[in-house]
All heavy atoms as TSV, in Angstrom:
chain	resi	resn	atom	element	x	y	z
A	1	MET	N	N	232.302	170.902	221.067
A	1	MET	CA	C	232.982	169.885	220.213
A	1	MET	C	C	232.863	170.287	218.742
A	1	MET	O	O	231.883	170.724	218.293
A	1	MET	CB	C	232.275	168.566	220.519
A	1	MET	CG	C	232.891	167.429	219.772
A	1	MET	SD	S	232.124	165.918	220.349
A	1	MET	CE	C	233.328	164.758	219.922
A	2	LYS	N	N	233.965	170.075	218.032
A	2	LYS	CA	C	233.942	170.445	216.581
A	2	LYS	C	C	233.131	169.454	215.790
A	2	LYS	O	O	233.047	168.247	216.103
A	2	LYS	CB	C	235.370	170.342	216.109
A	2	LYS	CG	C	236.327	171.344	216.713
A	2	LYS	CD	C	237.723	171.135	216.252
A	2	LYS	CE	C	238.035	171.974	215.078
A	2	LYS	NZ	N	239.421	171.957	214.649
A	3	PRO	N	N	232.557	169.951	214.707
A	3	PRO	CA	C	231.698	169.067	213.930
A	3	PRO	C	C	232.605	168.108	213.064
A	3	PRO	O	O	233.823	168.360	212.787
A	3	PRO	CB	C	230.943	169.949	212.970
A	3	PRO	CG	C	231.674	171.235	212.926
A	3	PRO	CD	C	232.445	171.273	214.295
A	4	VAL	N	N	232.075	166.915	212.740
A	4	VAL	CA	C	232.747	166.007	211.848
A	4	VAL	C	C	232.335	166.182	210.527
A	4	VAL	O	O	231.177	166.190	210.126
A	4	VAL	CB	C	232.458	164.567	212.401
A	4	VAL	CG1	C	233.001	163.477	211.482
A	4	VAL	CG2	C	232.821	164.263	213.870
A	5	VAL	N	N	233.307	166.280	209.548
A	5	VAL	CA	C	233.006	166.471	208.153
A	5	VAL	C	C	233.299	165.239	207.402
A	5	VAL	O	O	234.428	164.680	207.539
A	5	VAL	CB	C	233.746	167.628	207.618
A	5	VAL	CG1	C	233.434	167.891	206.164
A	5	VAL	CG2	C	233.458	168.948	208.344
A	6	ILE	N	N	232.351	164.729	206.633
A	6	ILE	CA	C	232.530	163.471	205.878
A	6	ILE	C	C	232.748	163.874	204.420
A	6	ILE	O	O	231.995	164.532	203.851
A	6	ILE	CB	C	231.269	162.598	205.978
A	6	ILE	CG1	C	231.092	162.238	207.458
A	6	ILE	CG2	C	231.358	161.378	205.129
A	6	ILE	CD1	C	229.820	161.530	207.706
A	7	HIS	N	N	233.879	163.374	203.867
A	7	HIS	CA	C	234.198	163.550	202.433
A	7	HIS	C	C	234.351	162.139	201.828
A	7	HIS	O	O	235.195	161.360	202.291
A	7	HIS	CB	C	235.560	164.207	202.294
A	7	HIS	CG	C	235.593	165.620	202.865
A	7	HIS	ND1	N	235.171	166.718	202.142
A	7	HIS	CD2	C	236.044	166.071	204.044
A	7	HIS	CE1	C	235.391	167.775	202.782
A	7	HIS	NE2	N	235.863	167.464	204.028
A	8	ARG	N	N	233.586	161.862	200.835
A	8	ARG	CA	C	233.648	160.614	200.133
A	8	ARG	C	C	233.435	160.863	198.586
A	8	ARG	O	O	232.777	161.798	198.182
A	8	ARG	CB	C	232.558	159.592	200.562
A	8	ARG	CG	C	232.648	159.258	202.049
A	8	ARG	CD	C	233.841	158.358	202.348
A	8	ARG	NE	N	233.769	157.850	203.708
A	8	ARG	CZ	C	234.162	158.480	204.745
A	8	ARG	NH1	N	234.668	159.689	204.686
A	8	ARG	NH2	N	234.177	157.856	205.929
A	9	ARG	N	N	234.029	159.967	197.841
A	9	ARG	CA	C	233.901	160.120	196.325
A	9	ARG	C	C	232.615	159.461	195.867
A	9	ARG	O	O	232.058	159.943	194.940
A	9	ARG	CB	C	235.124	159.396	195.617
A	9	ARG	CG	C	236.410	160.021	195.815
A	9	ARG	CD	C	236.431	161.293	194.967
A	9	ARG	NE	N	237.697	161.943	195.235
A	9	ARG	CZ	C	237.912	163.261	194.819
A	9	ARG	NH1	N	236.919	163.910	194.321
A	9	ARG	NH2	N	239.013	163.801	195.145
A	10	LYS	N	N	232.121	158.471	196.531
A	10	LYS	CA	C	230.878	157.805	196.094
A	10	LYS	C	C	229.779	158.133	197.059
A	10	LYS	O	O	229.974	158.165	198.319
A	10	LYS	CB	C	231.107	156.347	195.979
A	10	LYS	CG	C	232.113	155.972	194.903
A	10	LYS	CD	C	232.235	154.387	194.755
A	10	LYS	CE	C	233.244	154.127	193.649
A	10	LYS	NZ	N	233.409	152.732	193.528
A	11	LYS	N	N	228.506	158.276	196.574
A	11	LYS	CA	C	227.439	158.630	197.451
A	11	LYS	C	C	227.064	157.488	198.441
A	11	LYS	O	O	226.772	157.746	199.587
A	11	LYS	CB	C	226.190	158.919	196.554
A	11	LYS	CG	C	224.995	159.410	197.316
A	11	LYS	CD	C	223.877	159.778	196.468
A	11	LYS	CE	C	222.707	160.200	197.226
A	11	LYS	NZ	N	221.605	160.608	196.402
A	12	GLU	N	N	227.250	156.262	197.957
A	12	GLU	CA	C	226.881	155.081	198.783
A	12	GLU	C	C	227.844	155.005	199.985
A	12	GLU	O	O	227.462	154.737	201.093
A	12	GLU	CB	C	226.956	153.758	197.960
A	12	GLU	CG	C	226.006	153.688	196.856
A	12	GLU	CD	C	226.387	154.422	195.600
A	12	GLU	OE1	O	227.641	154.667	195.452
A	12	GLU	OE2	O	225.532	154.766	194.797
A	13	GLU	N	N	229.027	155.412	199.785
A	13	GLU	CA	C	230.067	155.264	200.875
A	13	GLU	C	C	229.813	156.407	201.884
A	13	GLU	O	O	229.843	156.179	203.102
A	13	GLU	CB	C	231.526	155.488	200.371
A	13	GLU	CG	C	232.000	154.352	199.521
A	13	GLU	CD	C	233.418	154.526	199.028
A	13	GLU	OE1	O	233.929	155.613	199.234
A	13	GLU	OE2	O	233.894	153.659	198.262
A	14	ALA	N	N	229.342	157.537	201.426
A	14	ALA	CA	C	229.028	158.666	202.327
A	14	ALA	C	C	227.792	158.309	203.166
A	14	ALA	O	O	227.739	158.628	204.285
A	14	ALA	CB	C	228.865	159.907	201.527
A	15	ALA	N	N	226.775	157.679	202.444
A	15	ALA	CA	C	225.574	157.327	203.198
A	15	ALA	C	C	225.842	156.305	204.189
A	15	ALA	O	O	225.319	156.386	205.366
A	15	ALA	CB	C	224.576	156.821	202.217
A	16	ARG	N	N	226.706	155.387	203.952
A	16	ARG	CA	C	227.115	154.342	204.990
A	16	ARG	C	C	227.843	155.020	206.111
A	16	ARG	O	O	227.587	154.648	207.292
A	16	ARG	CB	C	227.976	153.255	204.345
A	16	ARG	CG	C	227.218	152.096	203.818
A	16	ARG	CD	C	228.099	150.979	203.412
A	16	ARG	NE	N	228.401	151.161	201.984
A	16	ARG	CZ	C	229.536	151.023	201.395
A	16	ARG	NH1	N	230.573	150.718	202.090
A	16	ARG	NH2	N	229.627	151.180	200.007
A	17	ALA	N	N	228.671	155.967	205.854
A	17	ALA	CA	C	229.458	156.652	206.934
A	17	ALA	C	C	228.473	157.468	207.829
A	17	ALA	O	O	228.621	157.502	209.079
A	17	ALA	CB	C	230.550	157.546	206.356
A	18	ILE	N	N	227.458	158.083	207.142
A	18	ILE	CA	C	226.474	158.810	207.955
A	18	ILE	C	C	225.655	157.884	208.866
A	18	ILE	O	O	225.494	158.198	210.050
A	18	ILE	CB	C	225.591	159.634	207.014
A	18	ILE	CG1	C	226.342	160.832	206.396
A	18	ILE	CG2	C	224.384	160.185	207.788
A	18	ILE	CD1	C	225.549	161.504	205.294
A	19	LEU	N	N	225.206	156.778	208.334
A	19	LEU	CA	C	224.443	155.840	209.127
A	19	LEU	C	C	225.246	155.283	210.291
A	19	LEU	O	O	224.758	155.193	211.408
A	19	LEU	CB	C	223.937	154.662	208.245
A	19	LEU	CG	C	222.852	155.021	207.256
A	19	LEU	CD1	C	222.578	153.808	206.377
A	19	LEU	CD2	C	221.632	155.481	207.971
A	20	ASP	N	N	226.571	154.990	210.073
A	20	ASP	CA	C	227.455	154.530	211.141
A	20	ASP	C	C	227.583	155.580	212.235
A	20	ASP	O	O	227.512	155.171	213.499
A	20	ASP	CB	C	228.747	154.210	210.542
A	20	ASP	CG	C	229.744	153.630	211.579
A	20	ASP	OD1	O	229.258	152.694	212.352
A	20	ASP	OD2	O	230.884	154.020	211.586
A	21	LEU	N	N	227.753	156.845	211.903
A	21	LEU	CA	C	227.907	157.903	212.915
A	21	LEU	C	C	226.580	158.110	213.626
A	21	LEU	O	O	226.560	158.487	214.838
A	21	LEU	CB	C	228.435	159.180	212.277
A	21	LEU	CG	C	229.932	159.160	211.932
A	21	LEU	CD1	C	230.346	160.377	211.160
A	21	LEU	CD2	C	230.797	158.930	213.192
A	22	GLU	N	N	225.401	158.045	212.912
A	22	GLU	CA	C	224.169	158.239	213.609
A	22	GLU	C	C	223.901	157.123	214.663
A	22	GLU	O	O	223.338	157.376	215.692
A	22	GLU	CB	C	223.029	158.220	212.545
A	22	GLU	CG	C	222.923	159.452	211.715
A	22	GLU	CD	C	221.863	159.501	210.795
A	22	GLU	OE1	O	221.394	158.346	210.294
A	22	GLU	OE2	O	221.467	160.549	210.310
A	23	LYS	N	N	224.420	155.923	214.418
A	23	LYS	CA	C	224.392	154.851	215.385
A	23	LYS	C	C	225.140	155.263	216.594
A	23	LYS	O	O	224.784	154.680	217.703
A	23	LYS	CB	C	224.750	153.465	214.739
A	23	LYS	CG	C	223.804	152.903	213.713
A	23	LYS	CD	C	224.380	151.629	213.185
A	23	LYS	CE	C	223.551	151.083	212.055
A	23	LYS	NZ	N	224.126	149.939	211.418
A	24	ARG	N	N	226.200	155.979	216.410
A	24	ARG	CA	C	227.085	156.313	217.602
A	24	ARG	C	C	226.635	157.607	218.237
A	24	ARG	O	O	227.329	158.085	219.088
A	24	ARG	CB	C	228.469	156.468	217.074
A	24	ARG	CG	C	229.077	155.162	216.628
A	24	ARG	CD	C	230.573	155.287	216.559
A	24	ARG	NE	N	230.925	154.907	215.181
A	24	ARG	CZ	C	232.093	155.369	214.626
A	24	ARG	NH1	N	232.967	156.027	215.325
A	24	ARG	NH2	N	232.374	155.052	213.386
A	25	GLY	N	N	225.468	158.166	217.886
A	25	GLY	CA	C	225.019	159.407	218.548
A	25	GLY	C	C	225.213	160.706	217.890
A	25	GLY	O	O	225.108	161.731	218.641
A	26	PHE	N	N	225.566	160.718	216.588
A	26	PHE	CA	C	225.786	161.972	215.897
A	26	PHE	C	C	224.509	162.359	215.181
A	26	PHE	O	O	223.631	161.589	214.985
A	26	PHE	CB	C	226.848	161.816	214.904
A	26	PHE	CG	C	228.211	161.837	215.581
A	26	PHE	CD1	C	228.812	160.670	216.137
A	26	PHE	CD2	C	229.057	162.946	215.529
A	26	PHE	CE1	C	230.010	160.715	216.693
A	26	PHE	CE2	C	230.332	162.994	216.125
A	26	PHE	CZ	C	230.766	161.863	216.685
A	27	GLU	N	N	224.374	163.653	214.879
A	27	GLU	CA	C	223.241	164.199	214.128
A	27	GLU	C	C	223.718	164.957	212.932
A	27	GLU	O	O	224.822	165.594	213.023
A	27	GLU	CB	C	222.322	164.875	214.962
A	27	GLU	CG	C	222.906	166.217	215.542
A	27	GLU	CD	C	222.041	167.046	216.407
A	27	GLU	OE1	O	220.926	166.581	216.715
A	27	GLU	OE2	O	222.405	168.076	216.951
A	28	VAL	N	N	223.013	164.986	211.861
A	28	VAL	CA	C	223.364	165.686	210.566
A	28	VAL	C	C	223.030	167.101	210.769
A	28	VAL	O	O	221.909	167.575	211.074
A	28	VAL	CB	C	222.670	165.106	209.379
A	28	VAL	CG1	C	223.028	165.938	208.159
A	28	VAL	CG2	C	223.046	163.677	209.191
A	29	ILE	N	N	224.033	168.015	210.643
A	29	ILE	CA	C	223.743	169.540	210.617
A	29	ILE	C	C	223.893	170.088	209.214
A	29	ILE	O	O	223.395	171.192	208.994
A	29	ILE	CB	C	224.704	170.219	211.598
A	29	ILE	CG1	C	226.156	170.027	211.268
A	29	ILE	CG2	C	224.427	169.819	213.046
A	29	ILE	CD1	C	227.032	170.887	212.157
A	30	TYR	N	N	224.553	169.382	208.310
A	30	TYR	CA	C	224.616	169.899	206.885
A	30	TYR	C	C	224.356	168.596	206.019
A	30	TYR	O	O	225.197	167.616	206.135
A	30	TYR	CB	C	226.005	170.466	206.614
A	30	TYR	CG	C	226.093	170.985	205.198
A	30	TYR	CD1	C	225.648	172.286	204.968
A	30	TYR	CD2	C	226.791	170.323	204.217
A	30	TYR	CE1	C	225.794	172.866	203.655
A	30	TYR	CE2	C	226.912	170.818	202.947
A	30	TYR	CZ	C	226.464	172.111	202.721
A	30	TYR	OH	O	226.522	172.601	201.416
A	31	PRO	N	N	223.314	168.542	205.243
A	31	PRO	CA	C	222.955	167.354	204.486
A	31	PRO	C	C	224.012	166.949	203.453
A	31	PRO	O	O	224.806	167.736	203.115
A	31	PRO	CB	C	221.625	167.731	203.908
A	31	PRO	CG	C	221.660	169.163	203.711
A	31	PRO	CD	C	222.457	169.706	204.917
A	32	LEU	N	N	223.864	165.695	203.030
A	32	LEU	CA	C	224.753	165.115	201.985
A	32	LEU	C	C	224.535	165.928	200.726
A	32	LEU	O	O	223.465	165.982	200.204
A	32	LEU	CB	C	224.436	163.611	201.865
A	32	LEU	CG	C	225.360	162.909	201.024
A	32	LEU	CD1	C	226.753	162.872	201.600
A	32	LEU	CD2	C	224.861	161.435	200.863
A	33	THR	N	N	225.754	166.488	200.255
A	33	THR	CA	C	225.676	167.376	199.063
A	33	THR	C	C	226.804	167.012	198.138
A	33	THR	O	O	227.882	166.665	198.543
A	33	THR	CB	C	225.804	168.824	199.446
A	33	THR	OG1	O	224.830	169.110	200.494
A	33	THR	CG2	C	225.610	169.735	198.295
A	34	GLU	N	N	226.510	167.003	196.878
A	34	GLU	CA	C	227.591	166.786	195.896
A	34	GLU	C	C	228.231	168.053	195.406
A	34	GLU	O	O	227.573	168.980	195.082
A	34	GLU	CB	C	226.966	166.021	194.670
A	34	GLU	CG	C	228.043	165.658	193.614
A	34	GLU	CD	C	227.424	164.963	192.445
A	34	GLU	OE1	O	226.191	165.237	192.114
A	34	GLU	OE2	O	228.128	164.288	191.718
A	35	PHE	N	N	229.620	168.095	195.437
A	35	PHE	CA	C	230.333	169.218	194.917
A	35	PHE	C	C	231.087	168.728	193.726
A	35	PHE	O	O	231.767	167.734	193.717
A	35	PHE	CB	C	231.344	169.711	195.996
A	35	PHE	CG	C	230.629	170.435	197.130
A	35	PHE	CD1	C	230.356	169.813	198.359
A	35	PHE	CD2	C	230.266	171.815	196.935
A	35	PHE	CE1	C	229.706	170.575	199.372
A	35	PHE	CE2	C	229.614	172.430	197.904
A	35	PHE	CZ	C	229.364	171.812	199.199
A	36	THR	N	N	231.093	169.587	192.657
A	36	THR	CA	C	231.789	169.261	191.426
A	36	THR	C	C	232.868	170.376	191.192
A	36	THR	O	O	232.540	171.596	191.358
A	36	THR	CB	C	230.842	169.229	190.238
A	36	THR	OG1	O	229.786	168.227	190.548
A	36	THR	CG2	C	231.505	168.826	188.961
A	37	THR	N	N	233.995	169.983	190.841
A	37	THR	CA	C	235.097	170.897	190.531
A	37	THR	C	C	235.593	170.650	189.113
A	37	THR	O	O	235.722	169.467	188.729
A	37	THR	CB	C	236.245	170.877	191.466
A	37	THR	OG1	O	236.735	169.577	191.470
A	37	THR	CG2	C	235.782	171.215	192.888
A	38	ASP	N	N	235.876	171.710	188.338
A	38	ASP	CA	C	236.425	171.530	187.031
A	38	ASP	C	C	237.853	171.873	187.059
A	38	ASP	O	O	238.292	172.776	187.828
A	38	ASP	CB	C	235.777	172.547	186.116
A	38	ASP	CG	C	234.267	172.224	185.833
A	38	ASP	OD1	O	233.890	170.991	185.949
A	38	ASP	OD2	O	233.376	173.061	185.573
A	39	GLY	N	N	238.620	171.186	186.269
A	39	GLY	CA	C	240.037	171.503	186.148
A	39	GLY	C	C	240.529	171.358	184.726
A	39	GLY	O	O	239.741	170.939	183.866
A	40	LYS	N	N	241.758	171.633	184.554
A	40	LYS	CA	C	242.378	171.565	183.223
A	40	LYS	C	C	243.680	170.771	183.302
A	40	LYS	O	O	244.393	170.993	184.292
A	40	LYS	CB	C	242.551	172.948	182.602
A	40	LYS	CG	C	241.381	173.711	182.307
A	40	LYS	CD	C	241.689	175.042	181.700
A	40	LYS	CE	C	240.339	175.759	181.459
A	40	LYS	NZ	N	240.544	177.078	180.830
A	41	THR	N	N	243.956	170.026	182.328
A	41	THR	CA	C	245.244	169.331	182.212
A	41	THR	C	C	246.136	169.937	181.138
A	41	THR	O	O	245.627	170.141	180.023
A	41	THR	CB	C	245.017	167.818	181.896
A	41	THR	OG1	O	244.125	167.275	182.892
A	41	THR	CG2	C	246.295	167.067	181.993
A	42	PHE	N	N	247.325	170.179	181.461
A	42	PHE	CA	C	248.257	170.824	180.583
A	42	PHE	C	C	249.477	169.876	180.317
A	42	PHE	O	O	249.749	168.980	181.135
A	42	PHE	CB	C	248.849	172.128	181.053
A	42	PHE	CG	C	247.797	173.202	181.105
A	42	PHE	CD1	C	247.053	173.389	182.244
A	42	PHE	CD2	C	247.509	174.021	180.005
A	42	PHE	CE1	C	246.081	174.394	182.262
A	42	PHE	CE2	C	246.562	174.986	180.080
A	42	PHE	CZ	C	245.819	175.176	181.204
A	43	ASP	N	N	250.119	170.024	179.196
A	43	ASP	CA	C	251.328	169.254	178.794
A	43	ASP	C	C	252.331	170.241	178.285
A	43	ASP	O	O	252.082	171.445	178.143
A	43	ASP	CB	C	251.036	168.209	177.765
A	43	ASP	CG	C	252.000	167.063	177.691
A	43	ASP	OD1	O	252.960	167.117	178.551
A	43	ASP	OD2	O	251.822	166.230	176.858
A	44	ARG	N	N	253.538	169.869	178.026
A	44	ARG	CA	C	254.615	170.713	177.521
A	44	ARG	C	C	254.984	170.347	176.080
A	44	ARG	O	O	255.002	169.097	175.771
A	44	ARG	CB	C	255.918	170.627	178.350
A	44	ARG	CG	C	255.667	171.044	179.846
A	44	ARG	CD	C	255.633	172.498	179.909
A	44	ARG	NE	N	255.449	172.985	181.247
A	44	ARG	CZ	C	255.690	174.130	181.606
A	44	ARG	NH1	N	256.040	175.078	180.869
A	44	ARG	NH2	N	255.530	174.499	182.929
A	45	ASP	N	N	255.190	171.314	175.216
A	45	ASP	CA	C	255.569	170.945	173.852
A	45	ASP	C	C	257.105	170.942	173.744
A	45	ASP	O	O	257.843	171.016	174.760
A	45	ASP	CB	C	254.935	172.000	172.901
A	45	ASP	CG	C	255.474	173.449	173.015
A	45	ASP	OD1	O	256.277	173.651	173.961
A	45	ASP	OD2	O	255.020	174.212	172.265
A	46	ASN	N	N	257.667	170.926	172.486
A	46	ASN	CA	C	259.024	170.831	172.314
A	46	ASN	C	C	259.829	172.116	172.827
A	46	ASN	O	O	260.955	172.038	173.133
A	46	ASN	CB	C	259.367	170.661	170.781
A	46	ASN	CG	C	258.882	169.262	170.319
A	46	ASN	OD1	O	258.704	168.420	171.145
A	46	ASN	ND2	N	258.632	169.291	169.027
A	47	PHE	N	N	259.106	173.242	172.828
A	47	PHE	CA	C	259.736	174.520	173.318
A	47	PHE	C	C	259.476	174.824	174.748
A	47	PHE	O	O	259.668	175.883	175.258
A	47	PHE	CB	C	259.331	175.676	172.424
A	47	PHE	CG	C	259.618	175.431	170.962
A	47	PHE	CD1	C	258.660	175.193	170.064
A	47	PHE	CD2	C	260.901	175.634	170.535
A	47	PHE	CE1	C	259.000	174.981	168.681
A	47	PHE	CE2	C	261.288	175.425	169.226
A	47	PHE	CZ	C	260.303	175.114	168.318
A	48	ASN	N	N	258.996	173.746	175.496
A	48	ASN	CA	C	258.630	173.838	176.891
A	48	ASN	C	C	257.585	174.796	177.253
A	48	ASN	O	O	257.507	175.384	178.313
A	48	ASN	CB	C	259.851	174.155	177.693
A	48	ASN	CG	C	259.811	173.715	179.147
A	48	ASN	OD1	O	259.049	172.738	179.467
A	48	ASN	ND2	N	260.508	174.298	180.097
A	49	ARG	N	N	256.648	175.037	176.265
A	49	ARG	CA	C	255.493	175.885	176.460
A	49	ARG	C	C	254.304	174.962	176.963
A	49	ARG	O	O	254.170	173.809	176.584
A	49	ARG	CB	C	255.104	176.593	175.237
A	49	ARG	CG	C	256.144	177.617	174.755
A	49	ARG	CD	C	255.693	178.288	173.492
A	49	ARG	NE	N	255.594	177.297	172.492
A	49	ARG	CZ	C	255.704	177.576	171.181
A	49	ARG	NH1	N	255.782	178.775	170.755
A	49	ARG	NH2	N	255.631	176.584	170.261
A	50	ARG	N	N	253.415	175.491	177.785
A	50	ARG	CA	C	252.289	174.759	178.334
A	50	ARG	C	C	251.281	174.652	177.251
A	50	ARG	O	O	250.804	175.685	176.627
A	50	ARG	CB	C	251.735	175.439	179.561
A	50	ARG	CG	C	252.628	175.300	180.769
A	50	ARG	CD	C	252.094	176.016	181.901
A	50	ARG	NE	N	250.649	176.062	181.963
A	50	ARG	CZ	C	249.967	176.246	183.127
A	50	ARG	NH1	N	250.656	176.340	184.249
A	50	ARG	NH2	N	248.672	176.293	183.154
A	51	ILE	N	N	250.792	173.498	176.927
A	51	ILE	CA	C	249.775	173.204	175.924
A	51	ILE	C	C	248.572	172.558	176.662
A	51	ILE	O	O	248.658	171.561	177.394
A	51	ILE	CB	C	250.221	172.315	174.846
A	51	ILE	CG1	C	251.539	172.897	174.192
A	51	ILE	CG2	C	249.141	172.056	173.805
A	51	ILE	CD1	C	251.259	174.188	173.411
A	52	PHE	N	N	247.328	173.138	176.441
A	52	PHE	CA	C	246.122	172.612	176.988
A	52	PHE	C	C	245.846	171.202	176.401
A	52	PHE	O	O	245.854	171.077	175.176
A	52	PHE	CB	C	244.935	173.505	176.709
A	52	PHE	CG	C	243.638	172.961	177.177
A	52	PHE	CD1	C	243.281	172.919	178.488
A	52	PHE	CD2	C	242.694	172.516	176.245
A	52	PHE	CE1	C	242.075	172.473	178.878
A	52	PHE	CE2	C	241.542	172.083	176.594
A	52	PHE	CZ	C	241.187	171.949	177.943
A	53	VAL	N	N	245.426	170.219	177.230
A	53	VAL	CA	C	245.248	168.908	176.765
A	53	VAL	C	C	243.707	168.533	176.897
A	53	VAL	O	O	243.118	168.158	175.962
A	53	VAL	CB	C	246.072	167.832	177.562
A	53	VAL	CG1	C	245.698	166.425	177.106
A	53	VAL	CG2	C	247.474	168.097	177.364
A	54	GLU	N	N	243.131	168.707	178.132
A	54	GLU	CA	C	241.746	168.245	178.361
A	54	GLU	C	C	241.208	168.908	179.611
A	54	GLU	O	O	241.941	169.380	180.440
A	54	GLU	CB	C	241.593	166.818	178.470
A	54	GLU	CG	C	242.368	166.228	179.698
A	54	GLU	CD	C	242.330	164.744	179.775
A	54	GLU	OE1	O	241.476	164.077	179.055
A	54	GLU	OE2	O	243.007	164.200	180.657
A	55	ASN	N	N	239.851	168.894	179.680
A	55	ASN	CA	C	239.137	169.272	180.944
A	55	ASN	C	C	239.033	168.114	181.798
A	55	ASN	O	O	238.695	166.999	181.299
A	55	ASN	CB	C	237.754	169.904	180.635
A	55	ASN	CG	C	237.885	171.261	180.010
A	55	ASN	OD1	O	238.751	172.053	180.359
A	55	ASN	ND2	N	236.971	171.565	179.043
A	56	THR	N	N	239.128	168.276	183.074
A	56	THR	CA	C	238.901	167.215	184.014
A	56	THR	C	C	237.819	167.549	185.065
A	56	THR	O	O	237.752	168.720	185.380
A	56	THR	CB	C	240.177	166.857	184.895
A	56	THR	OG1	O	240.604	168.005	185.525
A	56	THR	CG2	C	241.288	166.322	183.888
A	57	ILE	N	N	236.945	166.651	185.356
A	57	ILE	CA	C	235.837	166.958	186.318
A	57	ILE	C	C	235.995	165.961	187.491
A	57	ILE	O	O	236.258	164.778	187.291
A	57	ILE	CB	C	234.499	166.732	185.627
A	57	ILE	CG1	C	234.323	167.731	184.417
A	57	ILE	CG2	C	233.355	166.838	186.600
A	57	ILE	CD1	C	233.053	167.493	183.679
A	58	SER	N	N	235.875	166.540	188.674
A	58	SER	CA	C	235.973	165.723	189.919
A	58	SER	C	C	234.858	165.992	190.780
A	58	SER	O	O	234.341	167.145	190.895
A	58	SER	CB	C	237.258	166.162	190.649
A	58	SER	OG	O	237.308	165.452	191.863
A	59	THR	N	N	234.182	164.977	191.395
A	59	THR	CA	C	233.068	165.154	192.265
A	59	THR	C	C	233.376	164.574	193.606
A	59	THR	O	O	234.162	163.727	193.824
A	59	THR	CB	C	231.843	164.384	191.747
A	59	THR	OG1	O	232.097	163.043	191.647
A	59	THR	CG2	C	231.387	164.992	190.353
A	60	CYS	N	N	232.733	165.129	194.622
A	60	CYS	CA	C	232.905	164.818	196.012
A	60	CYS	C	C	231.588	164.914	196.732
A	60	CYS	O	O	230.928	165.927	196.537
A	60	CYS	CB	C	234.019	165.622	196.611
A	60	CYS	SG	S	234.387	165.217	198.295
A	61	TRP	N	N	231.276	163.962	197.652
A	61	TRP	CA	C	230.055	164.092	198.493
A	61	TRP	C	C	230.481	164.498	199.920
A	61	TRP	O	O	231.432	163.953	200.438
A	61	TRP	CB	C	229.412	162.735	198.526
A	61	TRP	CG	C	228.789	162.361	197.236
A	61	TRP	CD1	C	229.410	161.702	196.191
A	61	TRP	CD2	C	227.437	162.752	196.761
A	61	TRP	NE1	N	228.493	161.636	195.125
A	61	TRP	CE2	C	227.300	162.218	195.503
A	61	TRP	CE3	C	226.388	163.412	197.333
A	61	TRP	CZ2	C	226.133	162.426	194.695
A	61	TRP	CZ3	C	225.182	163.518	196.653
A	61	TRP	CH2	C	225.081	163.006	195.354
A	62	VAL	N	N	229.838	165.500	200.413
A	62	VAL	CA	C	230.206	166.086	201.742
A	62	VAL	C	C	228.966	166.228	202.619
A	62	VAL	O	O	227.871	166.574	202.140
A	62	VAL	CB	C	230.774	167.455	201.505
A	62	VAL	CG1	C	231.119	168.126	202.845
A	62	VAL	CG2	C	232.002	167.469	200.632
A	63	ALA	N	N	229.209	165.877	203.902
A	63	ALA	CA	C	228.123	166.098	204.921
A	63	ALA	C	C	228.882	166.478	206.253
A	63	ALA	O	O	230.028	166.162	206.431
A	63	ALA	CB	C	227.347	164.822	205.077
A	64	LYS	N	N	228.156	167.164	207.007
A	64	LYS	CA	C	228.707	167.629	208.354
A	64	LYS	C	C	227.741	167.116	209.474
A	64	LYS	O	O	226.587	167.198	209.400
A	64	LYS	CB	C	228.765	169.138	208.348
A	64	LYS	CG	C	229.571	169.698	209.453
A	64	LYS	CD	C	229.662	171.209	209.481
A	64	LYS	CE	C	230.576	171.646	208.348
A	64	LYS	NZ	N	230.808	173.135	208.397
A	65	MET	N	N	228.408	166.562	210.524
A	65	MET	CA	C	227.655	166.017	211.574
A	65	MET	C	C	228.265	166.551	212.942
A	65	MET	O	O	229.479	166.889	212.948
A	65	MET	CB	C	227.728	164.484	211.519
A	65	MET	CG	C	227.187	163.847	210.268
A	65	MET	SD	S	227.245	162.086	210.240
A	65	MET	CE	C	225.703	161.765	211.138
A	66	ARG	N	N	227.438	166.436	214.014
A	66	ARG	CA	C	227.930	166.769	215.328
A	66	ARG	C	C	227.375	165.815	216.358
A	66	ARG	O	O	226.318	165.213	216.081
A	66	ARG	CB	C	227.677	168.262	215.646
A	66	ARG	CG	C	226.185	168.505	215.909
A	66	ARG	CD	C	225.947	169.804	216.524
A	66	ARG	NE	N	224.530	170.063	216.515
A	66	ARG	CZ	C	223.922	171.158	216.253
A	66	ARG	NH1	N	224.685	172.173	215.914
A	66	ARG	NH2	N	222.620	171.283	216.233
A	67	LYS	N	N	228.079	165.750	217.441
A	67	LYS	CA	C	227.576	164.840	218.539
A	67	LYS	C	C	226.290	165.356	219.120
A	67	LYS	O	O	226.219	166.530	219.548
A	67	LYS	CB	C	228.699	164.706	219.613
A	67	LYS	CG	C	228.455	163.656	220.684
A	67	LYS	CD	C	228.668	162.382	220.055
A	67	LYS	CE	C	228.732	161.289	221.201
A	67	LYS	NZ	N	228.871	159.966	220.730
A	68	ALA	N	N	225.306	164.592	219.215
A	68	ALA	CA	C	224.002	164.939	219.852
A	68	ALA	C	C	224.194	165.036	221.312
A	68	ALA	O	O	224.815	164.131	221.949
A	68	ALA	CB	C	222.891	163.940	219.432
A	69	GLU	N	N	223.600	166.053	221.927
A	69	GLU	CA	C	223.793	166.171	223.385
A	69	GLU	C	C	222.468	165.879	224.157
A	69	GLU	O	O	221.440	165.958	223.658
A	69	GLU	CB	C	224.233	167.586	223.676
A	69	GLU	CG	C	225.575	167.804	223.025
A	69	GLU	CD	C	226.039	169.250	223.410
A	69	GLU	OE1	O	225.710	169.758	224.468
A	69	GLU	OE2	O	226.914	169.721	222.540
């Protein structure tokens, strides 16, 4: 059986999802971990050239679970 991967933006939501799946007989094989990605936002000027505007940061909480046998 394929593992179930949990992706949530907030840690509390991910923890609730893990507890819910543990009640249904799943076990954690990869612990709850925060991943951060950096990005950049660009805009166009009058000559249609790309101009850097700002840095953007995005975080995601990930855990992996499988059905206990």
